[in-house]
N, C-alpha and C positions, 0 to 999 in steps of 0.2 A: 757650638752647642747653643741652641736657642733659649731664650728667656723662659719659655713655658716649661721646658724640661728642668732648668735650674730651679725655677719656682716650685715645681713639684718635689724635687729632691729636698728642698729646704723647709718643707713643712715640719713644724716642731713635734707633732704627735702628742699623744696623751702621756701621762706619767709612766704607765707600764711600758709603752713603746720606748720612751726615753731611758728607762732603767736598762732594758735589753740593749739598746744602742750604746749606752755608756759602758756596759760590761764588754761589748764587742770592741769599742774604741780603746778601752783601757788595755785589753789583751793584745791588740794588733797595732796600736799607734806607733810605738817605738821601733819595732822592726821595719815598718813601712817608712817611717821618717828617716831611719838610717839609710835606706836605699835611695830615698828621694832628696835628701838634704842638699846635694849639689845641683839638682835639677829644678828645685823650687826656689825661685829668686827671693822669696820672702819667707824663708824658713823660720826666722825669729817670730814673725807674726803668727805662723801656723802653730808653732810650739806654745806661744802665749795664748792662742785660741784654745788649745788643748787644756791648758791650766785654767782658763776661764770656764770652759765647759765642765770641768770636773770640780769646780769651786761651788760649794753649796750656798754661798752668798750671792751667786749670780742668779738673777731672775729666771724662773722656770722656762719661760718662752725663749729667752736668749740661749739658755743651755740647750734647749731642744733644737734650735736652728744650728747651733755649733755642732752638736752631736750628730745631727743629720749630715752636715757637710763633712765632718771628720769620719763618719761612718762610710760615706761614699769614698773618701780618700783611702781608707783601709780595705775596702771591698776588693777582693782579688779579681773579680770579673766586672769590668766596667766598659764604657764606650770604646775607649782606646786602651788596649792592654798596656800596663805599666812597664812591661819588659822591653818595649820599643824605646831605645834611647832617644832622648830629647823630646819626642812627641808623646811618649807614653803617659806623662803626667799632665798634659795640656788640659784635658777635660777636668781632672781633679783640681788644677789650678784655677780654672774658671769657676767651679763650684766654691772652692775655698775663698776666692776673691770676692764673690758675691756675698757669701755669708759674713765675712769680715767687714765688708762695707755696710751691711745691714745693721750690725751690732757693735760697730767699732767703739762707740762711747762706753761700752760695758767691759772692754778689756782694760783692766786697771794696771797701774804701775807694778803691783805685786806680781801680776802675771808675766809682765815683761821682765821683771827682775829674775823670776824663776826661769824663764827662757834663756836669759843671758847667762845665768849660772850653769845651766845645762850645757849650753853651747861652748862655754869657756872651759868646761871640765871634760875634755876628751870627746865631746860630742855625744855623750850618752848620759841618760838619767841615772841616778844612784841605783835604782832597782835593776836597770839593764846591766850596769857594770857588775853587780853582784851575781847575775846569772851567767856571766862569762862573756 
């Protein structure tokens, strides 16, 4: 995937766009992450990025970049369909890697602690375990 495409994907958008994106990401992140957790070599970082993106203390532009990348991750139709084992998440990984590299200093210890807690507790967030 070329840099121009990734750059276009990672545009943070305005507040209204971010709110729509956050709603979409919140609804689809955990089911997508559950499918991808073994294929994404930096799942802990992706989960910490989710917590950072949904943290109201995170600067708006940073939230926008992360929500755009996470929105691409949960998008059912993308460049390489996720159903293809091993290669299906490669485009998602490229976008997520770029986003995390851009905002890395904003992912705080509390986001990593939340990711660690989720990963150590059966690989599911509390709200996903409650749903079954």
